[in-house]
Each structure stands twice: as C-alpha cells, then as structure tokens.
C-alpha positions, 0 to 999 in steps of 0.5 A: 527513540532507539537507532532506526535501521528499517523505514517502511514509506507508504507511497500515495500522499505520503512519499509522492506529491500531487502529480504522484511523483517523488519530491527531490527532497525526499529521494536524497533523504531516503538515499541519505538514510540508506547510506548511513545504513537504514533499509528502505522498504516502500509499502503500498497497496500498489501491486509490486511492478507499479511500485518497482517504478518508484523503487527505480526512480529512488535507485535503491534496492528496496524491498517491497510491501505490495497489495497492503501486505498480501504480496511481499518480495525483497529487492532481489525478487524473492517473494515472502508473502503471497496471500490469496482471497478465497474464491467465494470472495472473488466471486461475489465481489465480482458479480456484485461489482458487475451487477452495480456497474462499478469499476473493479480491479483485480491484482493477480499474479502481479497484474492489474486485470478488469473488465472494461475501459472507462474513465475510472479505469483511465483515472487508476491507470494514470495514478498507478502509473500503469499502462497494460492492464489486462482486460478479461469477460467479467466471468474469467475476473471471477476466476482469478487467484487475487492477492486483493480487489479494489472497487474504483468510484465515487465514494457514495457508491463505493460505501454502498458497496462497502455496506453490501460486503458487511452483510454479504461475504463470509465471516472474516473472509475479507478486510474491506477498507478505504485506501483513497476516498475513490478505492475500496479494497477487499484484502486478505483477512491475515495480512496487512502493511504490519505484517509485511513489514514484519515479515522483511524485518525478520528477513533482514533481522531488525528487531521491531524497536528499531523499525520505523513507518510513515504514512497517511491513510487508514490502510496505513494504521496497521503498519504505523501501529506495529513499527517501533516508531511511526510518523503520520503526515500532515494531510493524514486522516485522524486514524492515521495521525492517532496510530503515529508517535509523531506528525511530519509535514505533508506529502507536498511539504516533503514531510518524509524528508522532515521524518528521515531527519528526525531518524538519522539523528539517533542512527550510529548511537 
C-alpha cells in the first residue's frame, strides 16, 4: 500500500455506532490521521447540513461528499458539485409515492422536504439528527430541483417501488439503489460517492493511488472501487466487502480506528 493522503469515511454503520454517535476511538483516530497529514472526507447519502454535525463533532476541516456524490463541498463551503435529477424523474417518483402512500424525502438546496409527518418521517429525522424539515404539498414537492429522492418504508414496500422504477423511469435517467434496508434512493446517473471523492482529490491535488475509503453498503461500492485502497467494516454487505481490499472490525468495534492505524503505518514513507 502506498502512503495515503486522503481518507473518505462513510457515516452510517461505518463511522458511527448503533446510536448514530461517533465512538471516541474513531474520533481520536481521525484526528491523529489529520495531524499526520491525511485529509479526512465524510461521504454519505445524507445532506451536507447533516454531515456538518459530524464534522463539528470531529473538530476537523472536513470536505463533504453529500447526497451520494450529487452535492460536494470543501471545508470552506465552496460547492464543487451540484447535480440535480431531471424534472420528469422527480414528478414520476413523487406521484407514485403519493399514490402508494410511501413516505418520500426530497433533498434540495441542502434541505429535506416531505409532504406529511409520520412515524417513518420521525424515524428518519431521528437517525439523520435533523429537526427542521420543510413540509410541502405533494404538488410542490414535484417541482423541486432535487439532488436526490429517498423513499422510506418497509423493505417489501420499497422492493415493489424499485421494480416499478425499473419499468417506469426513462432509461438511464436515475440510479435506484438501497442505502439502508428502509431507504430506497433515486440518484443522479452521472455521479456517486466515487465521483464525489474524485472531485475532492483533484482539488486537493491528491493522486488516486494515495486515496483510501471505508464503508459498508451498496452505495459505498463506487467509492471503495475508485479509491486507491479501501476497507469494508465487518458488518458490511457482501458487495461492499468484495469491492474492498481489506475487511476490518465492525462499526460497533471501531473498524474505522483499526483501518486508520493500518493506514498510518505508511504515512510519511
């Protein structure tokens, strides 16, 4: 493994524990890596304002790959990437979720929008550590210029929605994938966590072979594949483990800290 100068870290079920908090061992490890000259990047399906809460907890100048790569900012707030879904995709998905009674989050302008308060909405807000969503009528949701859409629900309900999307959405107009068993995401087709990481690496002047990434789920696979070196936590899905170079401890076992220790052995060589 060459020396690593940039490390991208997924949040949920990777960096944080079951309570969605960063264990102290992971905080210490990432601060140590930063002091050793490694740029730390937070990469998630979350919106940037949610990611900033974790960056503040780490106390690091952290670039953000938000919305699965559709919205990318450096630590001074400069926006590098801002991809939006097309209006026909947003309209079709909003209308289908309305008809099916599926809760839908619309991510636009670094805010989360939805039509109705519900138990699923409360679950999402609690997990995302967000307290002030914007509630709009369904008709107004369909007009938003969205970075991404997230349907929230029981896995069997979401699988039916995914099958609908494969037939109903225009070819290559969106990537439909799971980020958690209860989250079905509709993403811009020309970006992902890998393209987001690449954009930050270019700005920071870090070559691909000196980048690293760690994650756990399907939406992490492009990032794990693009990075020069990568790890999956032990609780990761099989596709993420297959894409990674190594498997470390689970998110509850502070696998991020374990991986950082591995990377720091080569820093400065």
